[in-house]
C-alpha positions in Angstrom: 98.7 123.7 66.3 95.9 121.1 66.0 95.0 119.1 62.9 91.9 121.2 62.5 93.9 124.4 62.6 96.5 123.1 60.1 93.7 122.0 57.7 92.9 124.2 54.8 89.4 125.6 55.0 87.0 124.7 52.3 84.6 127.3 50.8 81.8 125.9 52.9 83.8 126.2 56.1 84.6 129.8 55.1 81.0 130.6 54.4 80.0 129.2 57.8 82.7 131.2 59.5 81.6 134.4 57.9 78.0 134.2 59.1 76.9 137.0 61.4 77.6 135.2 64.7 77.3 137.1 68.0 80.7 138.4 69.2 80.4 136.5 72.4 80.0 133.3 70.5 83.2 133.5 68.5 85.1 134.7 71.6 83.9 131.6 73.6 82.2 133.8 76.2 79.0 133.1 78.1 76.0 133.5 75.9 72.8 135.3 76.7 69.5 133.6 75.7 69.2 136.1 72.9 72.7 135.1 71.6 71.9 131.4 72.0 68.7 131.9 70.0 70.6 133.7 67.2 73.3 131.0 67.0 70.7 128.3 66.9 68.8 130.2 64.2 71.9 130.5 62.1 72.8 126.9 62.5 69.3 125.7 61.6 68.3 128.2 58.9 71.6 129.0 57.2 74.0 126.1 57.8 71.5 123.2 57.7 68.9 124.8 55.4 69.6 122.6 52.4 71.0 119.6 54.3 68.5 118.4 56.7 64.9 117.2 57.2 63.0 120.2 58.4 61.5 118.1 61.2 64.7 116.7 62.5 67.5 118.5 64.5 71.1 118.4 63.3 72.9 115.3 64.4 75.8 115.6 66.9 78.2 114.0 64.4 77.4 116.7 61.9 77.9 119.4 64.5 81.3 117.9 65.5 82.4 118.3 61.9 81.3 121.9 61.7 82.8 122.7 65.0 86.1 121.1 64.1 86.4 122.6 60.7 84.7 126.0 60.9 84.1 126.9 64.6 87.0 125.5 66.7 86.5 128.2 69.4 83.2 126.7 70.6 82.2 123.3 71.9 79.7 120.9 70.3 77.6 121.0 73.5 77.3 124.8 73.0 76.1 124.3 69.5 73.6 121.7 70.6 72.3 123.9 73.4 71.8 126.8 71.0 69.9 124.7 68.6 67.7 123.5 71.5 67.0 127.1 72.6 66.1 128.2 69.1 63.9 125.2 68.2 62.1 125.3 71.6 61.3 129.0 71.0 60.3 128.4 67.4 57.9 125.7 68.5 56.3 128.0 71.1 56.2 131.0 68.7 58.5 133.0 70.9 61.3 135.4 69.7 63.9 137.5 71.5 64.7 139.9 73.0 64.5 138.6 76.6 65.7 140.1 79.8 65.1 137.3 82.3 64.3 134.1 80.2 67.3 131.8 80.3 68.0 128.4 78.6 67.4 126.8 82.0 63.9 128.2 82.0 63.2 126.9 78.5 64.4 123.4 79.3 62.5 123.2 82.6 59.1 123.7 81.0 59.8 121.3 78.0 57.5 118.5 79.3 54.5 120.7 79.9 51.7 121.4 77.4 52.6 124.3 75.1 50.0 126.7 76.4 51.4 126.3 79.9 55.0 126.6 78.6 54.1 130.0 77.0 52.2 131.1 80.1 55.0 130.3 82.5 57.8 131.7 80.3 55.8 135.0 80.0 55.6 135.2 83.8 59.4 134.5 84.0 60.0 137.5 81.7 57.5 139.7 83.3 58.2 138.9 87.0 61.9 138.0 86.7 61.7 134.5 88.1 64.8 132.5 88.7 64.9 128.9 87.5 64.3 127.7 91.1 61.2 129.9 91.3 59.9 128.5 88.0 60.4 125.0 89.3 58.2 125.7 92.2 55.4 126.7 89.9 55.9 123.6 87.8 55.7 121.4 90.9 52.4 123.1 91.9 51.0 122.4 88.4 52.0 118.8 88.5 50.5 118.4 91.9 47.1 119.9 91.0 44.2 118.2 89.3 41.4 119.4 87.1 37.7 118.8 88.1 37.4 115.6 86.0 40.5 114.1 87.6 43.0 114.8 84.8 46.4 116.3 85.6 47.4 119.5 83.8 49.4 117.3 81.4 46.1 115.7 80.2 46.5 112.3 81.8 43.4 111.0 83.7 43.8 109.7 87.2 43.2 106.0 87.5 40.0 105.2 89.5 40.5 103.6 92.9 38.9 100.3 92.0 41.4 99.9 89.1 44.3 100.4 91.5 42.8 98.0 94.0 42.3 95.3 91.4 45.8 95.8 90.1 47.1 95.4 93.7 45.2 92.1 94.1 46.6 90.8 90.9 50.2 91.1 92.2 49.7 88.2 94.6 47.7 85.0 94.4 45.0 84.6 97.1 45.8 80.9 97.1 49.4 81.4 98.0 50.2 79.9 101.4 46.6 78.9 102.0 47.7 75.7 103.9 49.0 77.9 106.6 45.5 79.2 107.5 45.4 76.6 110.3 48.3 78.4 112.0 46.4 81.7 112.3 44.9 82.6 115.7 41.0 82.9 116.0 41.1 86.7 116.1 43.0 87.0 112.8 40.7 84.5 111.2 37.6 86.5 112.2 39.2 89.7 110.8 40.0 88.0 107.5 36.5 86.6 107.3 35.0 90.1 107.6 37.5 91.4 105.0 36.6 88.7 102.6 32.9 89.3 103.0 33.4 93.1 102.3 35.6 92.4 99.3 33.1 89.9 97.9 30.3 92.6 98.2 32.5 95.2 96.5 33.6 92.9 93.7 29.9 92.1 92.9 29.2 95.8 92.6 32.3 96.4 90.5 31.5 93.4 88.2 27.9 94.7 87.8 29.1 98.2 86.8 31.6 96.9 84.4 29.1 94.5 82.8 26.7 97.5 82.4 29.4 99.4 80.6 30.2 96.5 78.3 26.6 96.1 77.3 26.3 99.8 76.3 
């Protein structure tokens, strides 16, 4: 018998124990997404209702205490996962029951804008997508761009001239200049043409930037 089992339960531990947990949860069985949502909801709204900041998730240390004293059948990682499921769904305005949506689906869309999360999860439920199938759709979204150059996440693509200037700044053009005399004539002519083209482009870039600064 462990120390937690020998320990006399407090009234708080007993009240936690008597909450309407799903049967599979107390029997340490695999949880459906519906069960995970319900467990997370009970933890957040009933166990932590008067003990936590509404905008902050329960700390793992607090969950370890609850698990040890009141819910020894389950692991702390299970409690954390259930809270993640519930809070993700609450943020998206989604509630069970679900047939196909799994915790893995919820976690895969976590970094997308909320409208895209809801749209993809609706398709998961409607079309019965696996997590692998959902990942394919996420990869397509991340690879696509909107007409103004933004990615679906809202980040704007850097213009080519910015990338070119950043590349130039990584190395000094004066580095190794004394070795120019060692270059063959063909390479020197090639570099001269490249320098002339770069000078022309830099003048145009500088003009465009000066125009923007004066606006």
